[in-house]
C-alpha positions, 0 to 999 in steps of 0.5 A: 915330613908334615902329615895332613890329617885325613878328613871323614865328612866334616871331622878331622881324624884325631891324632893316633887315629889309624890311617887304615881305619880312616880309609875303611870308614871313607870307603864304607861311606862312599859305597852306597852312593856308587849306583846313584852316581853311576845312574846320574852320569850314564842315564838319560840325554844331555839335552832335554826337549820340552814335552807336550800332548796337545800343543807345542810352540817354539819361537825366538822370544818367550812372550811370543811363545806364551801368547801363542800357547794361550791361543792353543790352550783356548781351542785355537789351531796352529795357524791362529797361534802362528799369526798371533806369534808373528805379530807379537814378535813384531813388538817384542823382537824388533831386530827381526820380528816385523811388519815392515818385512816379509817371509815364507810359511809352510802349512801342513794339515794334520790329516795328511792333506797337501802341504801348502806354501805361502810366499809373502816375500817383499817385492821390488818397487815399480820404479826399481831398476837393474843398475840402481845400486851401481855408480856411473862406472858400473861399480856396486855401491854397497851401502845404497842397497843396505842403509838407504830408503832405496834398500826397502822392498814393499813389505809383505808380512801383514798381507801374508799373515792375514792371508794365512789366517783367512785360509787356515785359521779360525780367529778373526784378524782383530783377535790375533792382533790383540796380544801384540797391540797390548804388548806395544801399548802397555809395554813389556819388560826388556830382556838383556838381549834387547839391550845388547842389540840396541847397543851393538847397532847404535851407530847406524840406528841413531842416524835416523831421528824416528829410530832414535826416539822409538827405540831409545830413551829421551836421553839417548840411552838404551832401555835396560834389562828389567825396564818397561818398554812401550811403543805407542806409535806401533800400537796405533799402527797395529790397531789400524790393521785390526780395525781395517784389515790389510787396508789398514796397512797398505792403504790409508794412514799407515801407507801415507806415512810410509810414502811420506818417509820415502819422499823425504829421503829419495825412496821408491815405494809408492801408494800404488806399490803398497796397494798392489802388493799380494802374497802368493800361494805356492807349491812347496819343494818336495823330496824324499830322504831315507823314507821321509818326505821333505817339504820346504820353501820353493822359489823365490827362496833357494832354501828348500831347493838346495836342502833337497839337493844336498840330501839327494847327494848325501843319501848315497853315504852312510852318515850314521856309520861315519858318526855325527860331526866326524871328519868323514861326515863333515867332509862329505857334507861340505863338499855337497854344500859347495855344489849346491851353493854354486848352483844357487848362484846361477839358477835361482830367482823369482819363478814369476820372472825366470825359469828355474830348473827345479825338477832338475835341481831336486832330482835324485839323478842329478844328486847322484851325478853330483855325488860322483864328483866328490872325492872321499879323501880330498877337498875340491877347491871352490875355484874348480867348481862351476854350476852343474847342468840341472836342466839335463835332469828336468822332467838370509837377522831373521826369526823362525817359529814352529807350531803344532796343535792338538789336531796335528796341524803344523806351521813352519814360518820364517820371516825377516827384515834382513839385517838385524834391525833391517835398514835401521830406518823407522817409518816416522809416526808408524813405529816400525822398521823398514827392511833392506831386502833389496840387498838380496838381489844381485846388485851386479851379477857375480858380485857378493851380497852382504852374506858373501852369496854370489848372485846371477842374472836370474836374481837381478833387480826388476820392478815387482820382482821378489828377491832371492832368499835362503829362508827355509821353513821345512816340514818333514812327514813320515808314513804320511804324518807330520813328523818334524817342523823346523826352520832357522834365521841365519842369512846364507847359513839358514839352509845348512842349519836346517839341513843339519837338524834334519840329519841329526834327527834322521841319520843320527837319531838325536832327540829334537833338543840335542839335534838343535843344540849340536855344533854346526858347520857351514860351507857356501862355495865362496869363500872356500872355507868350512865355518864351524862353531865351537865344539868340533874336536881339534882332532877332527879339524886336523883331519879335515885340514889334511883333506885340503879344507880350510877350517875357520871357527866363527860365532854361533850359526842360526837359531832354529826352533823345532818340534818333533811329533813322535809316533804316539803323537807326543810333541817335543819342542826344541828351542835353540840356546843360541838365542837367549830369549828362545823358548819352547812351551807345550801343554 
């Protein structure tokens, strides 16, 4: 039998060298390493957040994070940095960052004063009609609400960011816009994700000449990683806002370009629609969960309402004892999600147009009543679930960023143009993409939208109405102090993504990066399935299936950007690795 010489270090044992002696030498060489190896394996966290003492920024693009952090370093506050980041993302991340869309922002002062919500969601044009996305027989024509000029709601981002800066910032709007204008005019180095996005969306983007000329090279090829991409028309559009304020977008040259784009393609937005657009300051949804104050976005977002509702249901369960992503935890979480999404389909809409039973939906008593319907051992079919009776208890490709400054002021902002690249339609001569948020209305009550969400009468199309959203910018306070700032893109999965980060921190005691990176699950009532990311144990899936769940593994969900403020005021940033350009930076 052949014998292979024992090797010690890089030296082979010589013939006749004792096997025992070789073993003794080998053991002797390894023994001193044991404590160091053990320490490396057993000590510390698997995921490490970014640490800062005076400021923290977490966005979905490194360049936006950098320019916002520079604002904080130069003495600006969280709102100054937030508005700077918002406009920078409109340049560097056209698939979701925008001036042609809308969103929601939460602002929480570091001194414990009231949390404020700013609603700059898009609105339906004055010419919009309830049946505008149906054919003559009353059937929904899906692409009409997604890939035509009629799909665009009146944009709110410019007005919303300007209002937020005016109310809580210290910088003039012109200064907050300066980094975005420079990035658009001078260009920026294209990352791989930028190229991948343009290639994936090529089929629908290249239909529109202005989109093709704005985002692709002269030969039709996508810009490649490492190349410099410039947007001179967008730079001019942003400069008009810097010089003229919101009138530089909602009136004058830019407004005229938008309306001409509409008139060429049977769109609905008029000069009057643009001039009359106004963002709204609202009171955020508020709830309590295990001693923490939860603040999130109120309607026309459904996100905050249902985060609080699900937390109220789950508060009666010992989730920490069940264990993170155990079968018991996922079962109870999925059952609670089903109940909330069933209510969403019926009750949620723009509170300027419909009465939404907010107090009932977010009350502890209603949460307890719903909890009583959950079987701990068996999944309840979605076909057996209908919207509850919250009235008896009365007394949606997006991007998110979170920012905290040296004074503890916090901003949580989520905005979108809906799909990746929105409608795919670029305003000719203005260099920015139009949203397709009209798809977030109920094209017909009971019919699903692009995310499979069922809508009802409360969310039907009406002139001047804001469409329902799932965006859920959220701020958590503990003992009256800002504690956790978070939010995510992800369409219908925004609510559940944000919810799980809250649970990971509060129930499972994770650091913020671990909470952000952990595998996620999602259930939205219909379709009746638990969607999971990779990383959930097959044994857990088997246990869930035995309880009657259908479990489907899908792609990554959300791209949540979060900041945790510790008791000693140390800031910890957690950027979501699901988006390759995500970054958290602090100082």
